[in-house]
MARBA-417688 format. One record per residue (C-alpha): x, y, z; residue in one letter. Coordinates in steps of 0.2 Angstrom, whole numbers, plus 5000, padded with zeros to 4 digits. Last residue first. Example, Ala and Ser with C-alpha at 12.3 -4.5 7.8 and 13.67 -1.06 7.14 Angstrom:
<rs>
5068 | 4995 | 5036 | S
5062 | 4978 | 5039 | A
</rs>
This chain:
<rs>
5445 | 5832 | 5455 | D
5448 | 5813 | 5457 | I
5460 | 5807 | 5469 | A
5462 | 5787 | 5467 | T
5470 | 5775 | 5481 | F
5475 | 5760 | 5476 | T
5476 | 5747 | 5492 | V
5488 | 5730 | 5490 | L
5488 | 5718 | 5507 | C
5504 | 5706 | 5501 | T
5508 | 5689 | 5506 | T
5525 | 5683 | 5512 | T
5528 | 5668 | 5521 | N
5548 | 5666 | 5527 | G
5543 | 5653 | 5540 | G
5547 | 5669 | 5551 | Q
5534 | 5680 | 5546 | D
5533 | 5691 | 5534 | S
5518 | 5706 | 5528 | V
5519 | 5717 | 5513 | T
5505 | 5732 | 5515 | Y
5506 | 5739 | 5498 | S
5500 | 5758 | 5495 | R
5496 | 5763 | 5478 | T
5494 | 5782 | 5476 | L
5485 | 5790 | 5461 | I
5481 | 5809 | 5457 | Y
5470 | 5814 | 5444 | P
5474 | 5831 | 5435 | A
5463 | 5844 | 5441 | A
5478 | 5851 | 5451 | V
5480 | 5845 | 5472 | C
5493 | 5833 | 5469 | G
5505 | 5831 | 5453 | T
5499 | 5812 | 5446 | G
5507 | 5798 | 5449 | T
5511 | 5788 | 5464 | S
5521 | 5775 | 5472 | T
5523 | 5766 | 5490 | E
5529 | 5754 | 5501 | S
5526 | 5748 | 5519 | I
5533 | 5733 | 5527 | V
5524 | 5725 | 5540 | I
5535 | 5710 | 5550 | T
5525 | 5696 | 5558 | P
5530 | 5691 | 5577 | T
5532 | 5671 | 5577 | G
5525 | 5658 | 5566 | C
5508 | 5654 | 5566 | A
5501 | 5670 | 5558 | S
5485 | 5680 | 5555 | I
5486 | 5700 | 5549 | V
5473 | 5711 | 5552 | T
5473 | 5728 | 5544 | V
5457 | 5738 | 5554 | N
5470 | 5748 | 5562 | A
5476 | 5756 | 5547 | P
5494 | 5754 | 5541 | V
5504 | 5770 | 5541 | G
5496 | 5785 | 5531 | V
5479 | 5795 | 5529 | P
5474 | 5804 | 5514 | I
5473 | 5823 | 5518 | D
5492 | 5824 | 5505 | G
5479 | 5820 | 5491 | P
5471 | 5835 | 5493 | C
5454 | 5842 | 5495 | E
5448 | 5826 | 5504 | F
5431 | 5818 | 5502 | T
5431 | 5799 | 5513 | G
5435 | 5782 | 5513 | G
5436 | 5771 | 5530 | V
5449 | 5759 | 5523 | P
5443 | 5744 | 5512 | N
5447 | 5729 | 5521 | P
5464 | 5721 | 5522 | C
5465 | 5702 | 5529 | I
5481 | 5696 | 5529 | I
5486 | 5678 | 5529 | D
5503 | 5668 | 5534 | L
5502 | 5648 | 5537 | E
5517 | 5641 | 5545 | C
5521 | 5620 | 5542 | L
5538 | 5623 | 5537 | C
5542 | 5635 | 5554 | A
5539 | 5617 | 5563 | N
5554 | 5611 | 5557 | P
5552 | 5593 | 5547 | L
5567 | 5585 | 5557 | T
5574 | 5567 | 5552 | V
5590 | 5560 | 5561 | N
5597 | 5545 | 5553 | N
5602 | 5528 | 5561 | N
5600 | 5520 | 5543 | N
5584 | 5523 | 5535 | T
5575 | 5516 | 5521 | S
5561 | 5523 | 5508 | I
5554 | 5514 | 5494 | A
5547 | 5521 | 5479 | G
5535 | 5531 | 5470 | E
5529 | 5547 | 5470 | T
5543 | 5550 | 5485 | S
5544 | 5564 | 5498 | L
5560 | 5566 | 5509 | G
5556 | 5583 | 5520 | R
5566 | 5595 | 5529 | G
5580 | 5592 | 5539 | T
5592 | 5579 | 5533 | F
5607 | 5569 | 5543 | Q
5614 | 5555 | 5538 | A
5620 | 5544 | 5551 | G
5621 | 5528 | 5539 | F
5615 | 5529 | 5522 | G
5596 | 5536 | 5517 | F
5591 | 5528 | 5503 | N
5573 | 5538 | 5497 | L
5569 | 5526 | 5482 | A
5562 | 5535 | 5465 | G
5551 | 5549 | 5458 | A
5558 | 5562 | 5470 | A
5551 | 5578 | 5479 | I
5565 | 5582 | 5490 | V
5558 | 5597 | 5502 | T
5575 | 5605 | 5509 | G
5592 | 5604 | 5518 | R
5603 | 5590 | 5517 | F
5617 | 5587 | 5534 | T
5631 | 5575 | 5532 | T
5631 | 5568 | 5515 | G
5624 | 5548 | 5511 | N
5608 | 5554 | 5503 | H
5603 | 5543 | 5488 | N
5587 | 5551 | 5481 | F
5580 | 5538 | 5466 | A
5575 | 5545 | 5450 | G
5567 | 5562 | 5444 | N
5574 | 5572 | 5457 | I
5564 | 5587 | 5463 | Q
5573 | 5597 | 5476 | W
5565 | 5610 | 5483 | Y
5570 | 5624 | 5497 | V
5559 | 5637 | 5503 | N
5557 | 5629 | 5517 | C
5576 | 5628 | 5520 | L
5575 | 5648 | 5523 | N
5589 | 5659 | 5515 | A
5591 | 5674 | 5527 | G
5610 | 5679 | 5523 | N
5614 | 5659 | 5523 | I
5610 | 5644 | 5521 | L
5620 | 5626 | 5520 | L
5620 | 5613 | 5511 | I
5632 | 5599 | 5515 | N
5642 | 5587 | 5508 | S
5657 | 5577 | 5516 | S
5652 | 5558 | 5513 | G
5644 | 5561 | 5496 | N
5627 | 5566 | 5490 | T
5618 | 5555 | 5475 | S
5602 | 5564 | 5467 | L
5595 | 5550 | 5451 | A
5590 | 5557 | 5436 | G
5582 | 5575 | 5428 | D
5588 | 5584 | 5442 | I
5577 | 5599 | 5444 | K
5583 | 5611 | 5459 | F
5571 | 5625 | 5466 | I
5579 | 5637 | 5478 | F
5565 | 5652 | 5483 | I
5568 | 5670 | 5492 | A
5555 | 5672 | 5505 | G
5568 | 5674 | 5520 | P
5578 | 5688 | 5510 | N
5593 | 5695 | 5516 | G
5603 | 5690 | 5500 | G
5597 | 5672 | 5501 | G
5611 | 5665 | 5498 | D
5613 | 5643 | 5497 | L
5629 | 5638 | 5499 | I
5633 | 5620 | 5492 | L
5645 | 5614 | 5502 | N
5656 | 5596 | 5498 | A
5650 | 5585 | 5483 | N
5633 | 5585 | 5478 | L
5631 | 5571 | 5462 | V
5621 | 5570 | 5447 | A
5609 | 5561 | 5435 | A
5605 | 5569 | 5420 | S
5601 | 5586 | 5414 | G
5604 | 5596 | 5429 | I
5594 | 5611 | 5430 | C
5592 | 5625 | 5441 | Y
5577 | 5639 | 5445 | T
5581 | 5653 | 5455 | N
5589 | 5662 | 5473 | P
5606 | 5663 | 5473 | G
5620 | 5651 | 5476 | L
5637 | 5648 | 5480 | T
5650 | 5635 | 5477 | Q
5658 | 5627 | 5489 | N
5661 | 5611 | 5480 | N
5643 | 5610 | 5474 | G
5638 | 5601 | 5458 | F
5645 | 5585 | 5450 | P
5636 | 5588 | 5438 | T
5635 | 5604 | 5429 | P
5621 | 5615 | 5432 | L
5608 | 5625 | 5420 | V
5601 | 5641 | 5425 | V
5584 | 5649 | 5423 | G
5574 | 5632 | 5422 | C
5557 | 5634 | 5416 | T
5546 | 5626 | 5428 | L
5533 | 5612 | 5422 | G
5541 | 5598 | 5428 | S
5537 | 5609 | 5445 | L
5520 | 5607 | 5444 | Y
5520 | 5588 | 5441 | G
5529 | 5584 | 5456 | Y
5517 | 5597 | 5466 | A
5502 | 5587 | 5458 | T
5508 | 5571 | 5461 | A
5512 | 5574 | 5479 | L
5494 | 5581 | 5481 | N
5487 | 5565 | 5474 | A
5499 | 5555 | 5488 | A
5495 | 5569 | 5501 | A
5475 | 5565 | 5498 | Q
5478 | 5543 | 5499 | A
5490 | 5545 | 5515 | S
5476 | 5556 | 5523 | I
5462 | 5545 | 5517 | P
5470 | 5528 | 5525 | D
5482 | 5518 | 5518 | S
5497 | 5519 | 5531 | T
5497 | 5537 | 5538 | H
5508 | 5539 | 5556 | I
5508 | 5555 | 5567 | N
5523 | 5564 | 5572 | G
5537 | 5565 | 5586 | V
5544 | 5547 | 5581 | L
5560 | 5536 | 5587 | F
5565 | 5520 | 5582 | G
5559 | 5518 | 5564 | P
5543 | 5513 | 5559 | P
5542 | 5495 | 5548 | T
5528 | 5500 | 5533 | F
5522 | 5489 | 5519 | T
5516 | 5498 | 5504 | G
5502 | 5509 | 5495 | V
5500 | 5527 | 5503 | N
5516 | 5528 | 5514 | T
5519 | 5534 | 5531 | G
5527 | 5547 | 5542 | I
5524 | 5564 | 5551 | D
5536 | 5575 | 5557 | G
5549 | 5573 | 5569 | T
5561 | 5556 | 5564 | V
5574 | 5549 | 5575 | N
5584 | 5532 | 5568 | T
5590 | 5519 | 5578 | G
5579 | 5509 | 5575 | P
5577 | 5505 | 5559 | D
5563 | 5512 | 5546 | G
5558 | 5502 | 5530 | D
5541 | 5511 | 5521 | F
5537 | 5500 | 5506 | A
5533 | 5511 | 5492 | G
5517 | 5519 | 5483 | T
5513 | 5537 | 5489 | A
5530 | 5540 | 5499 | T
5530 | 5550 | 5513 | F
5546 | 5557 | 5526 | L
5545 | 5569 | 5535 | A
5527 | 5572 | 5530 | F
5516 | 5590 | 5537 | T
5516 | 5596 | 5518 | S
5509 | 5579 | 5510 | A
5491 | 5586 | 5513 | A
5492 | 5601 | 5502 | G
5510 | 5601 | 5497 | L
5505 | 5617 | 5484 | D
5525 | 5620 | 5474 | P
5533 | 5635 | 5480 | V
5532 | 5649 | 5466 | Q
5544 | 5654 | 5453 | A
5557 | 5663 | 5445 | F
5556 | 5680 | 5454 | L
5558 | 5673 | 5471 | A
5544 | 5673 | 5484 | N
5527 | 5674 | 5472 | P
5517 | 5689 | 5480 | V
5500 | 5682 | 5486 | I
5487 | 5697 | 5482 | L
5471 | 5701 | 5491 | L
5467 | 5718 | 5479 | T
5459 | 5735 | 5486 | I
5450 | 5749 | 5477 | I
5449 | 5767 | 5488 | S
5437 | 5781 | 5479 | I
5440 | 5798 | 5488 | Y
5432 | 5813 | 5478 | S
5443 | 5830 | 5480 | L
5435 | 5845 | 5482 | F
5441 | 5861 | 5478 | R
5437 | 5877 | 5487 | M
</rs>
C-alpha cells in the first residue's frame, strides 16, 4: 500500500477587485464625507451631511445638519490630509485603460476600468456604470483638469456596481450641478456644490475650498466596511490518494465582516493524475465577499507526494 505525505501551504492574499487597479488606501480620510486638506469649509443651513467633515487648514462653517464628526486642525485632520495626498499620488501613477472624450456621459455605459480624460471635462446626462455582476468591480476616472456636471447628469449603477469602488481623481475643481453624483472624488481644487445637487460618496480635496448650497451629501456605512479572513493551516495528515483531501470550508476558517453576512466561494485547480507516483497539487481558494463590495481570498495549496 502506498501512502502519500500531505503538505499544506497557506498564503493570505488581498485580491484586487478589478483587473486594472486596486482602490486607493484613504486611511484616516476614509470616514469623511467632505474634507479639504487646505481650504475653507463653507457650509450652509440648508445642507445635510452624513459622514465626517472638516478641514486641516482653513476656516470652518458647519452645514445645517450633520450626522458625523467635525475635525478641524486636529491630529485626525492632519493624518487625513497626509493619507489623502498619498491616495492622490497612487491614482496619478495608474495606467489608463481607456481614454474618454469630453463631454462624456450622454447615457453611456462603461464597465470596470481605469478611464482618462486629458483635459477639463463635462459630464452630460447619465453615465451608467455596469459591474457585470461583480460587487468588487472597480471604476477609476482620471481627469486632467476641472470636472463639471450639468443639471441633468446622473451616475447610475447597474449589475452589482458599487459606489464604494468608484473613484474620481480630478486635477482641478469639482463643480457639481447635476442631479446625483456617486463615488469618491479626490480633487486638487475646490469642491463646489450647486443648489440642490445630490452627492453620495466622498468629496475630498488636497487643496481647495468646499462650498455647499442646499445639498444632501451622504457617505454610506457600506463604504466603511472592513473584511478579513483568518485561514489557518487545516488539519494535516497522511493520505493514500489525493481524493482523501478534505473538501469544503474548514471549520477553523474565520471570516470577519462589518458589512452584513459575507459569502464564500470555493474554487480549485489541480495538476497531477491522482494515485500515481507523480506529485498531485491541489490549489483551493476561499474567496469571501461582503455587501460593501470588499473581497478577500485565502489561497491554500495541497501537495501530495508519493
